[in-house]
Every structure is written in C-alpha cells, then in structure tokens.
C-alpha positions in Angstrom: -102.3 47.8 -139.9 -104.1 44.6 -139.3 -106.9 43.3 -141.3 -110.2 44.2 -139.5 -113.8 42.9 -139.6 -114.6 46.3 -140.7 -117.5 47.6 -142.8 -116.6 48.8 -146.2 -117.2 52.4 -147.5 -117.8 52.6 -151.2 -115.7 55.8 -151.2 -112.7 53.8 -149.8 -112.6 51.6 -153.0 -110.7 54.4 -154.8 -107.7 53.8 -152.6 -107.1 50.4 -154.3 -104.8 51.5 -157.1 -106.0 50.8 -160.7 -109.1 48.6 -159.8 -112.3 49.6 -161.4 -115.5 49.2 -159.1 -117.1 47.2 -162.0 -114.5 44.4 -161.4 -115.5 43.8 -157.7 -118.4 41.6 -156.6 -119.6 41.1 -153.2 -118.7 38.0 -151.3 -121.8 36.6 -149.5 -121.3 33.0 -149.3 -120.7 32.1 -145.5 -118.0 29.3 -146.3 -116.2 31.6 -148.5 -116.2 34.5 -145.9 -115.0 32.0 -143.2 -112.2 30.6 -145.4 -111.0 34.2 -146.1 -110.9 34.7 -142.1 -114.1 36.8 -142.0 -117.3 36.1 -139.8 -119.6 33.9 -141.9 -122.3 36.8 -141.7 -119.9 39.7 -142.7 -121.1 42.5 -144.8 -119.4 44.4 -147.5 -116.6 42.1 -148.5 -115.3 42.1 -152.0 -113.6 39.7 -154.5 -111.5 41.0 -157.2 -112.8 39.4 -160.6 -110.6 37.5 -163.1 -108.6 35.2 -160.8 -107.4 32.2 -163.0 -106.9 28.7 -161.8 -103.6 26.8 -161.8 -101.9 25.9 -165.0 -99.2 23.7 -166.0 -97.6 26.2 -168.1 -95.8 27.9 -165.0 -94.0 25.2 -163.1 -92.9 26.2 -159.6 -89.5 25.7 -158.1 -90.0 23.1 -155.5 -87.5 24.9 -153.1 -89.6 28.0 -153.4 -86.7 30.0 -154.9 -87.6 33.4 -156.6 -88.4 33.6 -160.1 -85.8 34.6 -162.5 -87.5 37.9 -164.1 -90.1 38.6 -161.3 -89.4 39.3 -157.7 -91.5 37.9 -154.6 -91.9 37.5 -150.9 -92.4 34.2 -149.2 -94.2 33.6 -145.8 -93.5 30.1 -144.2 -95.1 28.4 -141.2 -93.3 30.3 -138.5 -94.8 33.6 -139.9 -98.3 32.6 -139.1 -100.5 33.1 -136.0 -103.8 31.9 -134.8 -106.5 34.6 -135.9 -108.2 33.5 -132.6 -106.4 32.8 -129.3 -108.0 29.4 -128.6 -106.7 26.0 -129.6 -103.4 24.4 -130.4 -101.3 24.3 -133.4 -97.7 23.4 -134.5 -95.0 25.1 -136.6 -93.0 22.0 -136.7 -89.1 22.8 -137.0 -90.4 26.3 -138.4 -91.1 24.6 -141.7 -94.8 23.3 -141.6 -98.0 24.4 -140.1 -100.9 22.3 -138.8 -103.8 22.9 -136.7 -104.7 20.4 -133.8 -107.5 22.1 -132.0 -109.6 25.2 -131.9 -109.8 27.8 -134.5 -108.5 26.9 -138.0 -107.8 30.2 -139.2 -104.3 31.6 -139.4 -102.8 34.8 -140.9 -99.5 36.3 -141.8 -98.7 39.9 -142.8 -96.9 40.6 -145.9 -94.2 43.2 -146.5 -94.6 44.2 -150.2 -92.9 47.1 -152.0 -95.3 49.8 -153.4 -96.4 50.4 -156.8 -95.6 46.9 -158.0 -98.1 44.9 -160.1 -99.0 41.6 -158.4 -99.0 38.6 -160.5 -99.2 35.2 -158.8 -100.1 33.6 -155.6 -98.0 30.4 -155.2 -98.6 27.8 -152.6 -97.1 24.6 -151.1 -98.7 22.3 -148.7 -99.8 18.5 -147.9 -103.3 17.3 -147.8 -104.4 13.7 -147.3 -107.8 14.6 -145.6 -111.3 14.8 -147.0 -111.2 18.5 -146.8 -109.6 21.5 -148.6 -107.0 23.8 -147.4 -107.8 27.4 -148.5 -104.8 30.0 -148.9 -106.1 33.6 -149.5 -104.3 36.8 -150.4 -106.1 39.8 -148.9 -105.8 43.5 -148.9 -107.1 46.0 -146.5 -107.1 49.5 -147.7 -108.2 53.0 -146.1 -108.7 56.1 -148.0 -107.3 59.3 -146.7 -110.7 61.0 -146.6 -112.5 58.3 -144.8 -111.0 57.5 -141.4 -111.8 54.5 -139.8 -113.3 52.7 -142.9 -111.6 49.8 -144.3 -111.9 48.2 -147.8 -111.4 44.5 -147.5 -110.6 42.7 -151.0 -110.0 39.0 -151.8 -107.3 39.3 -154.3 -106.6 35.6 -154.9 -107.4 32.2 -153.3 -106.0 28.9 -153.8 -108.0 25.6 -152.6 -106.3 22.4 -152.3 -108.0 19.3 -153.7 -110.5 17.5 -151.4 -110.1 14.7 -150.8 -106.4 15.4 -150.9 -103.8 13.0 -152.1 -100.7 14.2 -150.7 -98.2 16.9 -151.2 -99.0 19.8 -153.8 -97.3 23.1 -155.2 -99.6 25.2 -157.3 -100.3 28.7 -158.1 -103.2 31.3 -159.1 -102.7 34.2 -161.5 -104.0 37.2 -159.9 -106.3 39.8 -161.7 -104.5 42.1 -164.1 -103.9 45.5 -163.1 -103.6 45.0 -159.4 -100.8 47.4 -158.0 -99.6 47.5 -154.5 -100.4 50.6 -152.3 -98.6 50.3 -149.3 -99.5 53.9 -148.1 -103.0 53.0 -147.9 -103.1 49.3 -147.8 -102.0 46.3 -145.8 -101.6 43.0 -147.3 -102.3 39.5 -145.6 -102.2 35.9 -146.3 -104.7 33.6 -144.4 -105.0 29.9 -144.1 -108.1 27.9 -143.3 -108.0 24.3 -142.4 -110.8 21.5 -142.2 -114.3 20.8 -143.1 -115.8 24.0 -145.0 -119.1 23.4 -143.1 -117.5 23.2 -139.5 -113.8 24.3 -140.1 -112.7 21.8 -137.8 -108.9 21.2 -137.5 -107.5 18.1 -139.1 -104.2 17.6 -137.4 -101.2 16.4 -139.3 -103.5 15.3 -142.3 -103.5 19.0 -143.5 -100.1 20.9 -143.6 -99.2 24.3 -145.0 -95.7 24.8 -146.0 -95.4 28.2 -147.5 -96.9 30.7 -149.8 -95.2 33.1 -152.2 -96.6 36.4 -153.8 -95.1 37.4 -157.0 -94.9 40.9 -158.4 -93.7 42.2 -161.8 -90.0 43.4 -161.8 -90.9 46.5 -163.6 
C-alpha cells in the first residue's frame, strides 16, 4: 500500500494502535506538508506529539549497525524513488542519494514487523548547502470499517542544519506508545532536499546516505 494524498477520516484514527486522538495535531504549514511529501495545501494530515530532538546521550554506530538490545531496519540510497517522475537524481554507487534537477521529494517503503514499539529514527547524510535536508517517518493507516479512507501520520522528522557544515549522523526519539500495525498501516520514509520555500534540488551539496528505524526488542 503506497502512501496517498488522501483525506483522513476521523474514524480511521482508531486503526493506529495505542495512540490517543488528544496526541494528534493537524499539520497546516505548507513547508512542513511539502517536506513530508504532501501537497502544500493538503488537508487532514496529522503530526504525532512528543517527538524529541537529537541528543548526545545515544551515540550512533557510524556504520549503521543494529543496536545491541533493540532491532531495526535500514533504508539506503538505492531504496528511494522520486515521488514524481520528472527530474534527475543519482544514487551514486548505491550508497548516496542526491537530487540534481526536478522534484526534490523521494520515498522508500519500510518493511516492519507488526506489534513492535517504535523508538528512534536515525539518519546519516551530508549537507554543505544553505538549506536543510528533511527526513520524515510516515504511516498510512486504513481502518477495516472505512474502505478508501486513509490516515496519514507524521511519526517523526529530522531536519539537518542549515546552512550545513558537512557530514552528520543524528537521531530523533519517537513518541512513546507507537506500535506498528502492518495489517492496517504502511510505513514510509520520505526525503526532501533544497530551499524550503521552493524545494529546488541542490546537487552534490546535499547528500542522503541512509535512515534507520529502531523498535523495541520486546
């Protein structure tokens, strides 16, 4: 199931396991919507509250190896595709993604086990441009009793520094109590490059290496 630019039925919110509606807020900022891969005027897109910013208390393995206690899945440059068909991009040696011309939005589907508590979104990249790179973890859920209606949630997002100073590896802690539900939901990571006002590609000055989603081992 691909993430769709679909209207969200309030009834479908129940399909996102263990998330109360009081923890959801509507996303209306055009730049944030665009950065997550939605049209700037999209209606009924939601953000999950309590996302925490990066911290030095949890250092990342620079090679992207799985944590000792938790388990995880990784997507790298070759897993991503243009969300739109126009433009040119490179997944150089299958290890790094850059946007040369056209649409600056990319997405990769995630294969996650069901019933796991999501914990972290880890990111690796390089940015020497004046603008940020945004990496977003999304879920698209559909309840059994509302065919055709999809709930799109922004579960977590990492924004690189702007202006960038070079390579980075960092992470965001995902809101507590988010459990995977692969029967009703699909999961996706999106990347947006470029100026947040125009989202124009920046070539080799903005490079995405990989992202890792970590869930609790229990």
